[in-house]
C-alpha positions as CSV (number, residue, x, y, z in Angstrom):
1,M,0.8,8.1,3.1
2,K,1.4,11.8,2.7
3,N,0.6,12.9,6.2
4,V,3.4,12.4,8.7
5,T,3.2,13.3,12.4
6,I,6.5,13.6,14.4
7,L,6.6,12.8,18.1
8,G,9.7,13.0,20.2
9,V,10.4,11.0,23.3
10,P,13.4,12.6,25.2
11,M,14.1,9.6,27.5
12,D,17.4,8.1,28.5
13,L,16.3,6.4,31.7
14,G,16.1,3.0,30.0
15,A,19.7,3.2,28.8
16,G,23.1,2.6,30.5
17,K,24.5,6.0,29.6
18,R,22.9,9.5,29.8
19,G,22.4,11.8,26.9
20,V,20.1,9.9,24.5
21,D,17.3,12.1,25.8
22,M,18.7,14.8,23.5
23,G,18.3,12.5,20.5
24,P,15.0,14.0,19.3
25,S,16.4,17.5,19.3
26,A,19.5,16.4,17.4
27,I,17.5,14.7,14.7
28,R,15.2,17.7,14.3
29,L,18.3,19.9,14.1
30,A,19.4,17.9,11.1
31,S,16.6,19.5,9.1
32,L,14.2,16.6,9.4
33,V,11.0,18.5,8.8
34,K,12.3,20.5,5.8
35,R,13.7,17.4,4.2
36,L,10.4,15.5,4.5
37,Q,8.5,18.5,3.2
38,S,10.8,18.6,0.2
39,M,9.6,15.1,-0.6
40,G,6.0,16.2,-0.7
41,K,5.1,15.1,2.8
42,I,2.6,17.1,4.9
43,V,4.4,17.2,8.2
44,E,3.2,18.1,11.7
45,D,5.7,18.1,14.6
46,R,3.8,17.7,17.9
47,G,6.9,18.2,19.9
48,N,7.9,15.9,22.8
49,I,5.9,13.9,25.3
50,H,6.6,14.6,28.9
51,V,9.2,12.2,30.5
52,P,9.4,12.2,34.3
53,V,12.7,13.1,36.0
54,G,14.6,10.0,36.9
55,L,14.6,9.9,40.7
56,N,14.0,6.3,41.6
57,R,16.6,3.7,40.7
58,D,15.8,1.4,43.6
59,N,14.6,-1.5,41.5
60,E,17.9,-2.9,40.1
61,A,16.1,-5.5,38.0
62,M,14.4,-2.6,36.1
63,K,16.1,0.7,36.6
64,Y,13.8,3.7,36.7
65,R,10.9,1.4,36.4
66,E,8.1,3.8,37.4
67,E,9.4,6.7,35.2
68,V,9.8,4.5,32.1
69,L,6.4,3.0,32.7
70,T,4.8,6.4,32.9
71,A,6.4,7.7,29.8
72,C,5.5,4.6,27.7
73,R,1.9,4.8,28.8
74,S,1.8,8.4,27.7
75,L,3.5,7.5,24.4
76,A,1.0,4.7,23.7
77,E,-1.9,7.1,24.0
78,E,-0.3,9.7,21.7
79,V,0.7,7.2,19.1
80,Y,-2.9,5.8,19.1
81,K,-4.3,9.2,18.6
82,I,-2.0,9.9,15.6
83,Y,-2.9,6.5,14.0
84,Q,-6.6,7.2,14.5
85,E,-6.1,10.4,12.5
86,D,-4.8,8.5,9.5
87,S,-1.4,10.0,9.8
88,F,2.0,8.2,9.8
89,P,3.6,8.2,13.2
90,L,7.3,9.1,13.1
91,I,8.7,8.6,16.6
92,L,12.1,9.9,17.6
93,G,14.0,8.5,20.6
94,G,15.2,8.5,23.2
95,D,16.4,5.1,24.2
96,H,14.8,1.9,22.8
97,S,12.6,1.3,25.8
98,I,10.2,3.8,24.2
99,A,9.2,1.0,21.7
100,M,7.0,-0.5,24.3
101,G,4.8,2.6,24.2
102,S,5.0,2.9,20.4
103,I,4.0,-0.7,19.8
104,A,1.3,-0.6,22.5
105,G,-0.4,2.4,20.8
106,L,-0.2,0.9,17.3
107,A,-1.3,-2.6,18.3
108,R,-4.5,-1.1,19.8
109,K,-5.6,-0.3,16.2
110,E,-3.7,-3.1,14.4
111,P,-3.6,-6.3,16.6
112,E,-2.1,-8.3,13.7
113,M,0.7,-5.9,13.0
114,G,4.3,-7.0,12.5
115,V,7.6,-5.5,13.6
116,I,11.0,-5.4,11.9
117,W,13.5,-4.7,14.6
118,I,16.8,-3.4,13.2
119,D,19.3,-3.4,16.0
120,A,22.7,-4.7,17.2
121,H,20.8,-6.2,20.1
122,A,17.6,-8.3,20.2
123,D,16.2,-6.4,23.2
124,F,14.5,-9.6,24.3
125,N,15.6,-9.7,27.9
126,S,13.0,-9.8,30.7
127,N,13.3,-8.4,34.2
128,T,14.5,-11.8,35.3
129,T,17.1,-12.4,32.6
130,S,18.6,-8.9,32.1
131,P,22.2,-8.7,33.3
132,S,22.1,-4.9,33.6
133,G,18.6,-4.0,34.6
134,N,18.5,-1.4,31.8
135,I,15.0,-1.4,30.4
136,H,16.1,-0.6,26.8
137,G,17.2,-4.2,26.6
138,M,13.6,-5.4,27.2
139,P,11.1,-3.7,24.9
140,L,10.7,-6.4,22.3
141,A,10.2,-9.1,24.8
142,V,7.6,-6.9,26.7
143,S,5.8,-6.2,23.4
144,C,5.6,-10.0,22.9
145,G,4.1,-10.5,26.3
146,I,7.2,-11.5,28.3
147,G,8.3,-9.8,31.5
148,D,6.8,-7.4,34.0
149,P,3.0,-7.6,33.8
150,E,2.5,-3.8,34.2
151,F,4.7,-3.2,31.2
152,V,3.1,-6.0,29.2
153,D,-0.3,-4.4,29.9
154,I,0.6,-0.9,28.7
155,G,-2.3,0.5,26.8
156,T,-4.4,-2.7,26.7
157,P,-4.0,-6.0,28.6
158,G,-1.7,-8.7,27.2
159,R,0.9,-9.0,24.6
160,K,0.9,-6.6,21.7
161,I,2.5,-8.6,19.0
162,D,2.8,-12.3,18.1
163,P,6.5,-13.2,18.3
164,K,6.1,-15.0,15.0
165,R,5.3,-11.6,13.5
166,V,8.7,-10.2,14.5
167,V,11.9,-10.1,12.5
168,V,15.2,-8.9,13.9
169,V,17.9,-7.7,11.5
170,G,21.5,-6.9,12.2
171,A,21.9,-8.5,15.7
172,R,25.4,-9.3,16.9
173,D,25.3,-8.9,20.7
174,I,22.6,-11.2,22.2
175,D,22.7,-12.3,25.9
176,M,22.3,-16.1,26.5
177,G,19.0,-15.5,28.3
178,E,17.7,-13.8,25.2
179,V,18.8,-16.6,23.0
180,V,16.7,-19.0,25.0
181,L,13.6,-16.8,24.9
182,L,14.0,-16.0,21.2
183,R,14.1,-19.7,20.4
184,Q,11.2,-20.5,22.7
185,H,9.0,-17.9,21.1
186,G,9.9,-18.4,17.5
187,V,11.3,-15.0,16.7
188,K,13.0,-14.8,13.3
189,V,16.5,-13.3,13.8
190,Y,19.1,-12.4,11.1
191,T,22.5,-11.8,12.7
192,M,25.3,-9.9,11.0
193,E,26.9,-13.3,10.3
194,E,23.9,-14.1,8.1
195,V,24.1,-10.6,6.5
196,D,27.8,-11.4,5.6
197,L,26.9,-14.9,4.3
198,Y,23.8,-14.1,2.2
199,G,23.9,-10.3,1.6
200,I,21.5,-7.7,2.8
201,Q,19.3,-7.9,-0.4
202,H,18.6,-11.6,0.2
203,I,17.9,-11.0,3.9
204,M,15.5,-8.2,3.3
205,Q,13.7,-10.0,0.5
206,E,13.1,-13.0,2.7
207,A,12.3,-10.9,5.8
208,M,9.7,-8.7,4.1
209,Q,8.1,-11.5,2.2
210,Y,7.7,-13.4,5.5
211,L,6.2,-10.3,7.2
212,E,3.9,-9.4,4.4
213,K,2.5,-12.9,4.4
214,N,1.9,-13.0,8.1
215,C,1.0,-9.5,9.2
216,S,-1.7,-6.8,8.5
217,C,0.8,-4.0,8.5
218,L,4.4,-3.2,9.6
219,H,6.1,-1.1,12.3
220,V,9.8,-0.3,11.7
221,S,11.9,0.1,14.8
222,F,15.5,1.3,13.9
223,D,18.1,1.5,16.6
224,M,21.1,3.5,15.3
225,D,23.5,1.0,17.0
226,A,22.6,-1.4,14.2
227,I,25.0,0.6,12.1
228,D,28.8,0.1,12.5
229,P,30.2,2.7,15.0
230,S,32.5,4.0,12.3
231,E,29.4,5.5,10.6
232,A,27.2,6.1,13.7
233,P,29.4,7.0,16.6
234,G,26.7,8.8,18.6
235,T,25.0,5.9,20.3
236,G,25.3,4.5,23.8
237,T,25.8,0.8,23.2
238,P,28.0,0.6,20.1
239,V,29.1,-2.9,18.8
240,R,31.7,-3.2,16.1
241,G,30.9,-5.2,12.9
242,G,27.6,-3.5,12.2
243,L,25.7,-2.6,9.1
244,T,27.6,-0.4,6.6
245,Y,26.2,3.0,5.4
246,R,25.0,1.4,2.2
247,E,23.5,-1.6,3.9
248,A,21.5,0.6,6.3
249,H,20.2,2.7,3.4
250,F,19.3,-0.4,1.4
251,I,17.2,-1.7,4.3
252,M,15.2,1.5,4.5
253,K,14.9,1.9,0.7
254,Y,13.7,-1.7,0.4
255,I,11.2,-1.2,3.1
256,S,9.9,1.9,1.3
257,T,8.9,-0.3,-1.7
258,Y,6.2,-1.9,0.4
259,G,4.2,1.3,0.4
260,N,1.1,1.4,2.7
261,F,2.0,-1.9,4.3
262,V,4.5,0.1,6.3
263,T,2.4,2.2,8.7
264,S,4.9,3.6,11.3
265,L,8.5,4.2,12.0
266,E,10.7,5.0,15.1
267,V,14.4,5.8,15.1
268,V,16.1,5.6,18.5
269,E,19.4,5.7,20.4
270,V,21.0,8.8,18.9
271,N,23.2,10.2,21.7
272,P,24.6,13.7,20.8
273,I,27.0,13.7,23.8
274,L,28.8,10.8,22.1
275,D,28.4,12.0,18.5
276,I,30.8,13.8,16.2
277,Q,29.4,17.0,14.7
278,N,25.9,15.5,14.7
279,K,27.0,12.8,12.3
280,T,24.7,10.1,13.7
281,A,21.6,12.4,13.8
282,E,22.2,13.4,10.2
283,L,22.5,9.8,9.2
284,A,19.2,9.1,11.0
285,V,17.5,11.8,8.9
286,E,19.0,10.3,5.7
287,L,17.6,6.9,6.7
288,I,14.2,8.3,7.4
289,E,14.2,9.9,4.0
290,S,15.1,6.5,2.5
291,A,12.2,4.9,4.4
292,F,9.9,7.4,2.8
293,G,11.2,6.5,-0.7
294,K,14.0,9.0,-1.5
295,R,16.3,7.6,-4.1
296,I,19.1,8.5,-6.4
297,M,18.1,9.8,-9.9
298,Y,19.2,7.3,-12.4
299,Y,20.3,7.9,-16.0
300,S,16.9,6.5,-17.2
301,D,15.1,9.2,-15.1
302,I,17.1,11.9,-16.8
303,D,16.2,10.4,-20.2
304,E,12.6,10.6,-19.3
305,L,13.0,14.3,-18.4
306,D,14.3,15.0,-21.9
């Protein structure tokens, strides 16, 4: 799809550390629009949705519950509008709790959509299993119909995606409560141990074939903490032993080969306060380019030019 609509969600209320609300600005600062335009994309940047000021942390099971709920409801409406316009939604976070809004808006149009969740964490806690109460650890579970009913019903009533249409890649920090829920609901999870054993090419081939067989289209949700902190230091919940620079790019380039099956993308958890010279935001833009099909020019391409 040539038309791309960018939407920022400057929210850090779902996270354990402040600062990720500046992620959309940092990604834009890394020349996102110009670099997409250079690839032939028609780009519209609609700015940021409004995120309420975090004043109420009384609910320790779901910190800043009302503010996050309000923001995700607004995001669901905006993403639905973009999708209705036959444009590709490119959503910039913000913490990963925003995925509840992204997926709710998309699923309203595509009830049989699938999700590939690239993350160090499964984000499959509920309000009863979360050890921290940080909502950015709950969005995938909520999208699968698990947890606080008001969050599950964002946009439209009920779950937004069938758990069997979800694949998690790169996980290496999963809470025990999540392990139980993931197994109960049949979510396919590829941990970093499996990436080490089988290689990222095998993992992505298997994952994408599974999703293409079972889903009408695909939403890509990329948390920058999926990448090893040596390459992506500017994120709030870093976990050592993550994807390498090349593995991360391979994932996005491989996804790009599926063309119109991939209908939306979000990139989240860039925290400029923790970053080094905007390194993580610049990597985020490179990965977005890879997701849209940017590749190295090979010798064979040069021969064709002759």
